[in-house]
VOGU-3710 file (C-alpha; in Angstrom, 3 decimals, decimal comma):
1> matdpadtlr> 87,616/64,125/37,598  89,226/63,175/40,905  88,561/59,424/40,963  89,146/56,585/38,519  86,695/56,942/35,610  85,741/53,251/35,710  84,950/53,501/39,425  82,932/56,655/38,772  80,809/54,815/36,205  80,351/51,772/38,461
11> qrgiqvtaqr> 79,294/53,964/41,399  76,480/55,336/39,206  75,455/51,886/38,000  76,659/52,571/34,462  78,162/49,696/32,497  81,866/50,318/31,988  82,857/50,219/28,317  85,972/51,355/26,497  83,851/53,867/24,586  82,335/55,451/27,713
21> lavlravssq> 85,712/55,622/29,416  87,316/57,268/26,374  84,466/59,788/26,120  84,615/60,588/29,835  88,390/61,060/29,691  88,087/63,294/26,612  85,550/65,557/28,332  87,684/65,657/31,478  90,808/66,590/29,524  89,349/69,564/27,654
31> phitadavae> 86,676/71,827/29,134  83,870/72,852/26,741  84,737/70,200/24,160  82,445/69,535/21,191  81,144/66,064/20,305  83,341/66,034/17,183  86,420/66,788/19,285  85,354/64,102/21,781  85,158/61,628/18,885  88,666/62,598/17,712
41> aaraeigais> 90,097/62,198/21,218  88,298/58,890/21,751  89,547/57,554/18,400  93,091/58,545/19,336  92,712/56,588/22,565  90,813/53,448/21,524  90,782/53,387/17,726  87,490/53,137/15,888  84,383/54,641/17,484  81,369/55,931/15,595
51> lqsvydalgv> 80,043/59,422/16,111  76,738/57,809/17,139  78,542/55,865/19,900  80,090/59,112/21,083  76,662/60,793/21,197  75,193/57,777/22,999  77,949/57,849/25,620  77,623/61,616/26,036  73,864/61,198/26,510  74,317/58,605/29,258
61> lvaerlirri> 76,949/60,693/31,044  74,796/63,843/30,870  71,716/61,958/32,091  73,703/60,677/35,065  75,062/64,186/35,693  78,673/63,117/35,370  79,130/65,729/32,676  77,224/68,847/31,676  75,995/69,812/28,211  75,834/73,472/27,241
71> qpagsparfe> 74,829/74,867/23,873  75,590/78,511/23,296  73,390/80,065/20,613  74,859/79,553/17,155  77,356/76,987/18,428  77,494/73,211/18,598  76,828/71,593/21,958  79,802/71,509/24,283  80,525/69,235/27,205  82,361/69,681/30,493
81> drvgdnhhhl> 82,917/67,678/33,649  82,436/70,612/36,014  79,000/69,742/37,359  76,880/70,511/40,389  78,163/74,004/41,141  75,782/76,114/39,006  78,606/78,023/37,312  78,089/80,087/34,173  80,006/80,824/30,977  81,667/83,660/29,082
91> icrvcgrvvd> 81,502/83,148/25,313  83,498/85,014/22,688  81,375/86,195/19,764  84,387/86,113/17,434  86,311/82,885/18,056  83,738/80,944/20,095  86,041/80,454/23,092  84,113/79,475/26,224  85,386/79,969/29,777  83,824/79,242/33,138
101> idcavgsapc> 82,710/81,954/35,508  81,536/81,283/39,030  77,976/81,986/40,096  77,283/85,717/40,150  76,253/85,955/43,810  74,779/83,797/46,537  74,100/80,092/46,478  72,508/78,020/43,717  70,434/79,114/42,050  72,123/82,478/42,063
111> ltasddngye> 69,306/84,185/40,185  65,827/84,554/41,593  63,027/84,363/39,044  60,467/87,156/39,261  57,730/84,506/38,919  58,603/80,842/39,416  55,234/79,677/37,974  55,115/76,986/40,640  58,457/75,446/39,688  60,955/74,357/42,308
121> ideaevaywg> 63,990/76,043/40,752  67,336/74,348/41,384  69,520/75,782/38,632  70,074/79,021/36,755  72,185/79,048/33,598  73,624/82,301/32,323  75,726/82,904/29,221  77,663/86,157/29,026  78,511/87,150/25,442  81,336/89,396/24,329
131> rcpdcvaksg> 84,831/89,149/22,925  87,728/87,362/24,582  90,923/89,308/25,346  92,745/87,719/22,368  90,046/88,799/19,895  89,917/92,311/21,382  93,709/92,578/21,038  93,619/91,320/17,429  91,051/93,938/16,478  93,071/96,700/18,101
141> rsqrtgptta> 90,046/98,336/19,719  87,052/97,633/21,882  83,847/97,031/19,982  80,431/96,174/21,418  78,860/94,498/18,400  79,752/91,060/17,120  79,433/89,205/13,833  76,008/88,808/12,277  75,866/85,154/13,345  76,115/86,033/17,034
151> psrsrqrthk> 72,997/86,396/19,148  71,543/89,870/19,350  72,108/91,950/22,468  68,581/91,067/23,572  69,689/87,418/23,697  72,974/87,974/25,516  71,765/86,441/28,730  70,262/82,969/28,547  68,418/81,631/31,573  67,641/77,945/31,913
161> isrkk> 65,154/76,755/34,467  65,096/73,082/35,299  63,229/70,967/37,792  64,710/68,597/40,324  64,499/64,969/39,335
//
């Protein structure tokens, strides 16, 4: 986040509260952070804050597109402040690590639907599943299959289609 968080909220017409500022700073400090981790970071910064207040603040910030919510299959929702660039994610089946990857090719959306069903498509979301380099090194060999809780190979790519608001 390049500008002052309070100014960012004011520019969007969002009431500035200590809770919202702490949540926004937590998301900005750690990409792909879970709501529980946001709550921990916010508590460390401002003291008491309920998990419900964290979820409320996250909801407002997502709705205003100041942060982005992703939810890899089998994983809790994660939040990041990298918005508006239609990037995608690599997700480790073993440890759950999530890293950003730029759009595959072209401009947003970087995937063209075979049939748009009349939608005006403005975003494509892709999740690439595999194992991170650390987990591959720990196992000592390359392996294509993941734990039983991971999505099947048929669900490795997730496409999200959304409409402009």
